C-alpha positions in Angstrom: -35.1 279.2 -80.5 -32.3 281.2 -79.3 -29.1 281.7 -80.9 -26.1 283.9 -80.9 -24.5 285.8 -84.2 -22.3 288.4 -85.6 -22.7 290.2 -88.8 -19.8 290.2 -90.9 -19.0 292.4 -93.6 -20.0 289.8 -96.1 -23.0 289.3 -94.3 -24.0 292.9 -94.2 -23.7 293.3 -97.9 -25.6 290.3 -98.7 -28.4 291.4 -96.3 -28.5 294.9 -97.7 -28.4 293.4 -101.4 -31.4 291.0 -100.4 -33.3 294.2 -99.1 -32.6 296.1 -102.1 -33.7 293.3 -104.3 -36.8 292.9 -102.6 -37.5 296.5 -102.1 -36.6 297.6 -105.6 -36.8 294.4 -107.7 -35.8 295.1 -111.3 -36.0 298.6 -111.0 -32.2 298.7 -109.9 -31.4 298.2 -113.4 -33.5 300.7 -115.0 -32.1 303.1 -112.4 -28.7 302.3 -113.4 -29.2 302.5 -117.0 -30.7 305.8 -116.4 -27.9 307.1 -114.4 -25.2 305.9 -116.9 -27.1 307.4 -120.0 -27.4 310.9 -118.2 -23.7 310.9 -117.5 -23.1 310.1 -121.1 -25.3 312.7 -122.2 -23.7 315.2 -120.0 -20.1 314.5 -121.1 -21.4 314.6 -124.8 -22.8 317.8 -124.4 -19.2 319.0 -122.9 -17.4 317.4 -125.6 -19.5 319.4 -128.3 -17.3 322.8 -127.6 -20.0 325.1 -128.3 -20.6 325.9 -124.8 -18.9 328.5 -122.2 -15.3 328.1 -121.0 -15.7 326.4 -117.6 -19.2 324.5 -118.3 -17.5 321.5 -120.1 -15.5 320.8 -117.0 -18.6 321.1 -114.8 -20.4 318.8 -117.3 -17.8 315.9 -117.6 -17.6 316.0 -113.5 -21.5 315.8 -113.4 -21.4 313.0 -116.1 -18.7 311.2 -114.2 -20.5 311.2 -111.0 -23.8 310.1 -112.8 -21.9 307.1 -114.4 -20.4 306.2 -111.0 -23.8 306.2 -109.6 -25.1 303.8 -112.3 -22.3 301.5 -112.0 -22.7 301.3 -108.0 -26.4 300.5 -108.9 -25.0 297.6 -111.2 -22.7 296.2 -108.6 -23.6 297.4 -105.1 -21.8 294.3 -103.0 -18.5 296.2 -103.1 -20.2 299.6 -102.0 -22.0 297.8 -99.2 -18.9 296.1 -97.9 -17.1 299.6 -97.9 -20.0 300.9 -95.8 -19.9 298.1 -93.2 -17.5 299.9 -90.9 -20.0 302.9 -90.8 -22.7 300.5 -89.4 -20.4 300.0 -86.4 -21.0 296.3 -86.3 -17.4 294.9 -86.5 -16.9 292.4 -83.4 -20.5 293.0 -82.1 -22.3 290.2 -80.9 -26.1 289.5 -81.0 -28.4 287.3 -79.4 -32.0 286.4 -81.2 -35.0 284.5 -79.7 -37.1 283.5 -82.4 -40.6 282.3 -81.4 -44.5 282.0 -83.1 -44.9 285.6 -82.0 -42.1 287.2 -83.4 -38.4 287.6 -82.7 -36.3 289.6 -80.3 -32.8 290.7 -80.8 -30.5 292.2 -78.3 -26.9 293.2 -78.7 -24.2 295.4 -77.4 -26.0 298.7 -78.0 -29.6 298.0 -78.9 -32.5 295.5 -78.3 -35.6 295.1 -80.4 -38.7 292.9 -80.2 -40.7 292.7 -83.6 -44.0 290.7 -84.0 -44.2 288.9 -87.1 -47.1 291.0 -88.4 -44.6 294.0 -88.3 -42.2 292.5 -90.6 -42.6 294.0 -93.9 -39.8 292.3 -96.0 -38.4 288.8 -95.5 -36.1 286.7 -97.6 -33.0 284.8 -97.5 -30.4 284.0 -100.0 -27.2 281.3 -99.6 -25.6 283.3 -96.8 -28.3 285.3 -94.7 -32.0 285.8 -93.5 -33.1 289.2 -93.8 -36.1 290.6 -92.0 -37.1 294.2 -92.3 -39.4 296.2 -90.0 -39.9 299.6 -88.9 -37.1 301.2 -90.7 -34.7 298.4 -89.7 -33.0 295.6 -91.2 -32.5 292.3 -89.1 -29.7 290.0 -90.8 -29.1 286.5 -89.6 -26.0 284.7 -91.0 -26.9 281.2 -91.7 -23.5 279.9 -90.5 -24.9 280.4 -87.0 -27.8 278.4 -87.5 -28.2 274.5 -88.2 -30.5 273.2 -90.6 -33.3 272.5 -88.2 -33.0 276.4 -87.0 -33.0 277.4 -90.7 -36.1 275.4 -91.3 -37.8 276.6 -88.2 -37.1 280.2 -89.0 -38.4 279.7 -92.5 -41.6 278.3 -91.1 -41.9 281.0 -88.3 -41.4 283.8 -90.8 -43.5 282.7 -93.4 -40.5 282.2 -96.1 -41.0 279.2 -98.5 -39.6 276.1 -97.4 
């Protein structure tokens, strides 16, 4: 099965979030809570007033950064959309060839061939299929696949039908 596709900012963000959910699971919420609590603790220490002159400023700054990191962990879609231009995917077209052996992806600046046994994480959400192999995340937008192709990709990748 062959198809052409692009990766939009929303698809990029959806694929990154799906990867994060599959690789980290619920730990994302625990990490976010820890960052926020650490930030609040630093700000509380700074607020105490029994520390050296410039120390409260440093502690408030560090606390603010920790709280920001926690909030980003809770709401990563905005962060991933902002990082989309750094990925240099804007306007790039890709072609994928998916078969029983694996899949091959080629685009403007790279080409990859992956066997199914090399895919470590795989999943789908309402917007994309995400496959992770060898340090690379492959994102296939569902809008580029008809229903029959989506079913075929699920079957070949070993996703729930």
